[in-house]
C-alpha positions in Angstrom: 90.4 152.2 14.1 87.6 154.2 15.8 87.6 157.8 14.7 84.6 159.3 16.5 82.3 158.7 19.5 78.6 159.3 19.3 76.8 159.2 22.7 73.0 158.8 22.5 71.1 160.3 25.5 67.4 160.5 26.2 66.1 163.9 27.2 62.8 165.0 28.5 62.9 168.5 26.9 64.9 168.6 23.7 65.1 172.4 23.4 66.1 172.8 27.1 68.9 170.3 26.6 70.2 171.9 23.4 70.2 175.3 25.2 72.1 173.7 28.2 74.9 172.2 26.0 75.2 175.4 23.9 75.6 177.3 27.2 78.6 175.1 27.9 80.2 176.3 24.7 79.4 173.2 22.6 78.0 173.5 19.1 74.5 172.4 17.9 74.7 170.8 14.4 71.3 171.3 12.8 72.3 169.1 9.8 71.8 166.1 12.1 68.9 167.4 14.1 65.1 167.6 13.8 62.1 167.9 16.2 62.9 164.6 17.9 66.8 164.7 18.1 69.7 167.1 18.1 73.4 166.6 17.5 75.7 168.4 19.9 79.4 168.7 18.9 81.7 168.4 21.8 84.9 168.1 19.7 85.9 166.9 16.3 85.7 163.4 17.6 82.9 163.5 20.2 79.2 164.0 19.4 76.2 163.8 21.7 72.9 162.8 20.1 70.1 164.0 22.3 66.8 162.3 21.6 63.3 162.8 23.0 62.1 159.8 25.0 60.0 158.7 22.1 62.9 158.9 19.7 65.3 157.1 22.1 62.8 154.2 22.4 63.2 153.6 18.7 66.7 152.4 19.4 66.2 150.1 22.4 63.5 147.8 23.7 64.6 148.6 27.3 63.0 151.2 29.6 64.6 154.6 29.8 66.3 155.0 33.2 64.7 157.3 35.8 67.8 159.3 36.6 66.2 160.6 39.8 66.4 157.0 41.1 69.3 155.4 39.3 72.5 156.1 37.3 72.4 155.2 33.7 75.8 156.4 32.6 78.8 158.5 33.8 80.5 160.3 30.9 84.0 161.7 31.4 85.7 164.3 29.3 89.3 165.3 29.4 90.0 169.0 29.6 93.1 171.1 28.8 93.5 172.6 32.2 92.1 172.8 35.8 90.6 176.2 34.8 88.7 174.6 32.0 87.3 171.9 34.4 86.1 174.6 36.8 84.8 176.8 34.0 82.7 174.0 32.5 81.2 173.2 35.9 80.4 176.8 36.5 78.7 177.1 33.1 76.7 173.9 33.8 75.5 175.2 37.1 74.6 178.6 35.6 72.6 176.8 32.8 70.5 174.7 35.1 72.7 171.7 35.8 73.8 170.6 39.3 76.7 168.9 41.0 76.9 166.4 43.8 80.6 166.6 44.6 83.5 169.0 45.1 86.6 169.3 42.9 89.3 166.8 43.8 93.1 167.1 43.2 94.9 163.8 43.1 98.2 165.4 42.1 98.4 163.7 38.7 94.7 164.5 38.0 92.2 167.2 38.9 88.5 166.3 38.7 85.0 167.8 39.1 81.6 166.9 37.7 78.1 168.1 36.8 74.8 166.6 36.2 72.8 167.9 33.2 69.1 168.7 33.5 68.2 165.1 32.5 70.3 163.6 35.2 73.2 162.4 33.1 76.5 162.5 35.0 79.5 164.3 33.3 82.9 163.9 34.9 85.6 166.5 33.9 89.2 165.8 34.4 92.6 167.4 33.7 95.5 165.0 33.8 98.9 166.5 34.4 100.5 164.0 32.1 98.1 162.7 29.4 98.2 158.9 28.8 99.8 157.6 25.6 97.3 156.4 23.0 
């Protein structure tokens, strides 16, 4: 059984990215960080490994996506409430992120999103009734 998720994302400015995610309320784990990479703890089961472009290239022979031109990934996080969704988007905007949409209420699910300073898309959602695992 899978216990944890580690997302690896390339970033242009590691310190800026760490500051951005800390401003969202996530924790920086220095034990798994150095000058080329940083571990961001989203929850007990979700970790984001931010790597400089040079570090990220060590893990793949493919080119790093130019997020100004194309989408490389959309990451979705489930939140406890609509208010948490809105609060995280507000924190992201205040910390230098952006958004390209408006919140949507589908009745069973409320969503909104932000884009981090490196162009990675983050969807936030609150489901009225959480799905069974």
